[in-house]
MMTF fields as JSON, N, C-alpha, C and O atoms, coordinates in Angstrom:
{
  "mmtfVersion": "1.0.0",
  "mmtfProducer": "UNKNOWN",
  "numBonds": 307,
  "numAtoms": 308,
  "numGroups": 77,
  "numChains": 1,
  "numModels": 1,
  "chainsPerModel": [1],
  "groupsPerChain": [77],
  "chainIdList": ["A"],
  "bondAtomList": [4, 2, 8, 6, 12, 10, 16, 14, 20, 18, 24, 22, 28, 26, 32, 30, 36, 34, 40, 38, 44, 42, 48, 46, 52, 50, 56, 54, 60, 58, 64, 62, 68, 66, 72, 70, 76, 74, 80, 78, 84, 82, 88, 86, 92, 90, 96, 94, 100, 98, 104, 102, 108, 106, 112, 110, 116, 114, 120, 118, 124, 122, 128, 126, 132, 130, 136, 134, 140, 138, 144, 142, 148, 146, 152, 150, 156, 154, 160, 158, 164, 162, 168, 166, 172, 170, 176, 174, 180, 178, 184, 182, 188, 186, 192, 190, 196, 194, 200, 198, 204, 202, 208, 206, 212, 210, 216, 214, 220, 218, 224, 222, 228, 226, 232, 230, 236, 234, 240, 238, 244, 242, 248, 246, 252, 250, 256, 254, 260, 258, 264, 262, 268, 266, 272, 270, 276, 274, 280, 278, 284, 282, 288, 286, 292, 290, 296, 294, 300, 298, 304, 302],
  "bondOrderList": [1, 1, 1, 1, 1, 1, 1, 1, 1, 1, 1, 1, 1, 1, 1, 1, 1, 1, 1, 1, 1, 1, 1, 1, 1, 1, 1, 1, 1, 1, 1, 1, 1, 1, 1, 1, 1, 1, 1, 1, 1, 1, 1, 1, 1, 1, 1, 1, 1, 1, 1, 1, 1, 1, 1, 1, 1, 1, 1, 1, 1, 1, 1, 1, 1, 1, 1, 1, 1, 1, 1, 1, 1, 1, 1, 1],
  "groupList": [{"groupName": "UNK", "atomNameList": ["N", "CA", "C", "O"], "elementList": ["N", "C", "C", "O"], "formalChargeList": [0, 0, 0, 0], "bondAtomList": [1, 0, 2, 1, 3, 2], "bondOrderList": [1, 1, 2], "singleLetterCode": "X", "chemCompType": "L-PEPTIDE LINKING"}],
  "groupTypeList": [0, 0, 0, 0, 0, 0, 0, 0, 0, 0, 0, 0, 0, 0, 0, 0, 0, 0, 0, 0, 0, 0, 0, 0, 0, 0, 0, 0, 0, 0, 0, 0, 0, 0, 0, 0, 0, 0, 0, 0, 0, 0, 0, 0, 0, 0, 0, 0, 0, 0, 0, 0, 0, 0, 0, 0, 0, 0, 0, 0, 0, 0, 0, 0, 0, 0, 0, 0, 0, 0, 0, 0, 0, 0, 0, 0, 0],
  "groupIdList": [1, 2, 3, 4, 5, 6, 7, 8, 9, 10, 11, 12, 13, 14, 15, 16, 17, 18, 19, 20, 21, 22, 23, 24, 25, 26, 27, 28, 29, 30, 31, 32, 33, 34, 35, 36, 37, 38, 39, 40, 41, 42, 43, 44, 45, 46, 47, 48, 49, 50, 51, 52, 53, 54, 55, 56, 57, 58, 59, 60, 61, 62, 63, 64, 65, 66, 67, 68, 69, 70, 71, 72, 73, 74, 75, 76, 77],
  "secStructList": [7, 7, 2, 2, 2, 2, 2, 2, 2, 2, 2, 2, 2, 2, 2, 2, 2, 2, 2, 2, 2, 2, 2, 2, 2, 2, 2, 2, 2, 2, 2, 2, 2, 2, 2, 2, 2, 2, 2, 2, 2, 2, 6, 6, 6, 6, 1, 7, 2, 2, 2, 2, 2, 2, 6, 6, 7, 7, 6, 6, 1, 6, 6, 2, 2, 2, 2, 6, 7, 7, 7, 7, 4, 4, 4, 7, 7],
  "xCoordList": [-22.518, -21.022, -20.139, -20.867, -19.102, -18.309, -17.826, -18.104, -17.246, -16.253, -15.265, -14.945, -14.655, -13.5, -13.751, -12.926, -15.106, -15.446, -15.46, -14.864, -16.334, -16.078, -15.273, -14.995, -14.338, -12.883, -12.395, -11.699, -12.162, -11.581, -12.37, -12.16, -13.512, -14.312, -13.914, -13.601, -14.044, -13.499, -11.738, -11.253, -11.554, -9.744, -9.748, -8.806, -10.414, -10.563, -11.686, -11.776, -12.146, -13.238, -12.232, -12.232, -11.34, -10.597, -9.589, -9.081, -8.794, -7.759, -7.95, -7.07, -9.718, -9.815, -9.812, -9.096, -11.137, -11.01, -9.445, -9.394, -8.146, -7.132, -6.692, -6.171, -6.821, -6.111, -7.062, -6.578, -8.565, -9.487, -9.608, -10.165, -8.641, -8.494, -6.75, -6.509, -5.824, -4.764, -4.891, -4.556, -5.612, -5.352, -6.468, -6.672, -7.095, -8.08, -7.059, -7.11, -5.951, -5.18, -4.289, -4.03, -3.828, -3.126, -3.403, -2.627, -4.838, -5.337, -5.724, -6.095, -5.991, -6.061, -4.871, -5.031, -3.76, -2.623, -1.896, -0.987, -2.536, -1.999, -3.002, -2.582, -4.539, -4.946, -4.238, -3.943, -4.076, -3.131, -2.164, -2.31, -1.031, 0.155, -0.619, 0.178, -1.34, -1.758, -2.106, -1.84, -2.946, -3.743, -2.238, -1.966, -1.36, -0.55, 0.423, 1.127, 0.742, 1.435, 0.681, 1.098, -0.624, -1.417, -1.108, 0.026, -1.578, -1.186, 0.246, 0.232, 1.148, 2.281, 2.642, 3.576, 1.51, 1.897, 1.411, 1.893, 0.155, -0.355, -0.089, -0.507, 0.931, 1.196, 2.626, 3.374, 2.843, 3.983, 3.889, 4.662, 2.991, 2.616, 1.237, 0.268, 1.703, 0.934, 2.165, 1.968, 3.564, 4.339, 5.111, 5.569, 4.9, 5.67, 7.056, 8.215, 6.617, 8.399, 9.822, 10.746, 9.797, 11.408, 11.525, 12.638, 10.542, 10.701, 10.778, 11.168, 10.464, 11.007, 11.654, 11.9, 12.353, 13.956, 15.286, 16.226, 14.685, 14.99, 15.607, 16.675, 13.922, 14.559, 14.735, 14.466, 15.333, 16.034, 14.985, 15.228, 14.354, 13.13, 12.446, 12.669, 11.889, 11.41, 10.039, 10.039, 8.98, 7.357, 7.112, 5.969, 8.101, 8.487, 8.34, 7.735, 9.235, 9.656, 8.958, 9.385, 7.727, 7.034, 6.175, 5.641, 6.477, 5.062, 6.109, 6.088, 7.498, 8.677, 8.578, 7.905, 9.293, 10.145, 8.566, 8.621, 7.565, 6.217, 6.382, 6.548, 6.267, 6.108, 7.391, 7.51, 8.593, 9.812, 10.317, 11.384, 9.325, 10.834, 9.76, 8.794, 10.429, 10.684, 10.36, 10.963, 9.291, 9.395, 9.446, 8.979, 10.049, 10.049, 9.103, 8.412, 9.131, 7.764, 8.505, 9.649, 7.312, 7.152, 7.634, 8.096, 7.487, 7.44, 9.197, 9.459, 10.154, 11.146, 11.856, 11.748, 12.745, 13.318, 15.053, 15.815],
  "yCoordList": [-34.901, -34.883, -36.187, -37.054, -36.453, -37.553, -37.276, -36.202, -38.048, -37.675, -36.95, -36.031, -38.057, -36.97, -36.188, -35.331, -35.483, -33.578, -33.06, -32.014, -33.858, -32.718, -32.584, -31.418, -33.759, -32.683, -32.16, -31.526, -31.782, -30.813, -29.595, -28.705, -29.916, -28.533, -27.583, -26.393, -28.605, -28.399, -27.595, -26.502, -28.072, -27.514, -26.463, -25.686, -26.47, -25.325, -24.144, -22.916, -24.825, -23.272, -22.848, -21.64, -23.589, -22.853, -22.425, -21.537, -23.004, -21.928, -21.034, -20.192, -20.848, -19.318, -18.234, -17.314, -19.036, -18.5, -17.729, -16.62, -18.943, -18.034, -17.111, -16.128, -17.245, -15.562, -14.687, -13.895, -14.711, -13.881, -13.004, -11.932, -14.17, -13.649, -12.876, -11.827, -13.487, -12.64, -10.686, -9.533, -11.503, -9.983, -8.747, -7.664, -9.394, -8.607, -8.028, -6.858, -9.144, -8.889, -7.866, -6.744, -8.433, -6.958, -5.722, -4.839, -5.497, -3.829, -3.445, -2.285, -4.115, -3.504, -3.399, -2.721, -3.838, -3.482, -2.216, -1.45, -2.332, -1.323, 0.445, 1.551, -0.293, 0.922, 1.645, 2.832, 0.581, 1.157, 2.204, 3.421, 1.483, 2.242, 3.489, 4.417, 3.802, 4.858, 6.109, 7.311, 5.062, 6.405, 7.46, 8.633, 6.118, 6.645, 7.322, 7.877, 7.501, 8.161, 9.418, 10.399, 9.332, 10.781, 10.905, 11.377, 10.704, 11.1, 12.646, 13.832, 11.698, 11.67, 13.215, 14.016, 13.144, 14.963, 15.403, 16.411, 14.975, 16.143, 17.033, 18.12, 15.794, 16.355, 17.072, 17.584, 17.051, 17.992, 19.105, 20.061, 18.996, 20.725, 21.235, 21.897, 20.464, 21.748, 22.326, 23.165, 21.655, 22.954, 23.854, 23.828, 24.713, 25.945, 26.19, 25.855, 26.52, 26.916, 26.684, 26.087, 27.336, 27.426, 26.272, 25.745, 25.699, 23.788, 23.07, 21.922, 23.717, 22.876, 22.628, 21.592, 23.513, 23.806, 23.09, 22.299, 23.875, 23.17, 21.151, 20.546, 20.741, 18.973, 18.694, 17.655, 20.092, 19.482, 19.916, 19.923, 20.079, 19.456, 20.969, 21.992, 21.117, 22.139, 21.73, 20.672, 22.391, 21.959, 21.5, 21.052, 21.365, 21.01, 19.771, 19.231, 19.083, 17.59, 16.706, 15.63, 17.456, 16.775, 15.269, 14.379, 15.716, 14.201, 13.076, 11.925, 14.059, 13.008, 12.122, 11.14, 12.712, 12.367, 10.955, 9.833, 11.869, 10.979, 9.255, 8.22, 9.399, 8.043, 7.405, 6.388, 8.193, 6.851, 6.864, 6.476, 7.36, 6.111, 5.646, 5.762, 4.765, 3.224, 3.477, 4.209, 2.668, 2.375, 1.341, 0.341, 1.318, -0.423, -0.378, 0.586, -1.684, -2.259, -0.756, -0.341, -0.39, 0.747, 1.913, 2.725, 2.03, 3.231, 4.297, 5.376, 3.263, 3.979, 3.427, 2.291, 4.474, 4.291, 3.868, 3.65],
  "zCoordList": [-13.269, -12.731, -12.28, -11.796, -12.308, -12.069, -10.612, -10.08, -10.087, -9.457, -9.104, -8.349, -10.34, -10.571, -10.956, -10.64, -12.061, -12.091, -11.144, -10.888, -10.232, -9.0, -8.431, -8.151, -7.869, -7.67, -8.034, -7.241, -9.722, -10.261, -10.697, -11.521, -9.716, -9.97, -8.861, -8.852, -7.839, -6.381, -6.555, -6.265, -6.791, -7.18, -8.344, -8.495, -8.838, -9.345, -8.743, -8.75, -8.44, -7.359, -6.405, -6.168, -5.776, -4.65, -4.985, -4.301, -6.413, -6.823, -7.34, -7.523, -7.942, -8.286, -6.655, -6.26, -6.031, -4.754, -3.862, -3.33, -3.979, -3.348, -4.057, -3.529, -5.533, -6.52, -5.806, -4.998, -6.009, -5.839, -4.411, -4.174, -3.342, -2.06, -2.201, -1.604, -2.944, -2.982, -3.701, -3.429, -4.714, -5.311, -4.928, -5.475, -3.746, -2.55, -1.448, -1.07, -0.881, 0.122, -0.572, -0.136, -1.776, -2.529, -2.561, -2.197, -3.114, -3.02, -2.294, -2.474, -0.76, 0.743, 1.502, 2.517, 1.347, 0.833, 0.089, 0.411, -0.789, -1.365, -0.481, -0.14, -0.454, -0.205, 1.2, 1.335, 2.149, 3.468, 3.009, 3.121, 2.411, 1.954, 1.244, 1.379, 0.81, -0.282, 0.925, 0.937, 2.076, 2.915, 3.26, 3.004, 4.093, 4.794, 4.212, 5.056, 3.17, 2.062, 2.193, 2.809, 1.492, 1.539, 2.928, 3.006, 4.029, 4.991, 5.333, 5.661, 5.019, 5.433, 4.245, 4.302, 3.296, 2.618, 3.213, 3.729, 3.551, 3.855, 5.562, 5.961, 6.344, 7.577, 7.128, 7.962, 6.042, 5.87, 5.061, 5.111, 4.349, 3.535, 4.296, 3.922, 5.837, 6.538, 7.561, 8.44, 7.236, 7.906, 6.765, 5.623, 7.995, 7.357, 6.289, 6.048, 6.134, 4.977, 5.53, 4.98, 6.839, 7.095, 7.917, 7.916, 8.695, 9.168, 7.629, 7.416, 6.953, 5.523, 5.253, 4.635, 5.592, 5.25, 6.358, 6.286, 7.239, 8.618, 8.336, 8.43, 7.914, 7.551, 5.896, 5.294, 5.298, 3.917, 2.308, 1.101, 2.762, 2.239, 1.409, 2.055, 0.464, -0.154, -0.818, -1.447, -0.751, -1.35, -2.314, -2.413, -3.579, -4.447, -4.695, -5.621, -3.357, -3.341, -2.105, -1.685, -1.605, -0.96, -1.031, -0.369, -2.264, -2.621, -2.775, -2.339, -3.894, -4.193, -2.758, -2.444, -2.242, -0.659, 0.274, 0.778, 0.037, 0.665, -0.06, 0.586, -1.619, -2.276, -2.538, -3.221, -1.833, -2.096, -0.385, 0.09, 0.186, 1.924, 1.63, 0.876, 2.885, 2.908, 4.603, 5.388, 4.816, 6.295, 6.801, 6.255, 8.016, 8.727, 9.741, 10.071, 10.289, 11.456, 12.493, 12.68, 12.891, 14.287, 14.03, 14.832, 12.474, 11.464, 11.487, 10.955, 12.437, 11.616, 10.623, 10.163, 10.248, 8.912, 9.226, 8.284]
}
């Protein structure tokens, strides 16, 4: 290979590596978010019906609320 070819091969490898790292980062972010959502669902499902009513939820709404909630840094909404 010539030096020009080597330079292009290095560029393509690093671009490919960056894409792979980006995909891995997105996957890990999604997995972390999914774990938080599932933990929230478990926490809400552990509440009794009276407490759920007090906060304005029914059991049927738990998954929807947990998946549609948006959190801000520090866990506050």
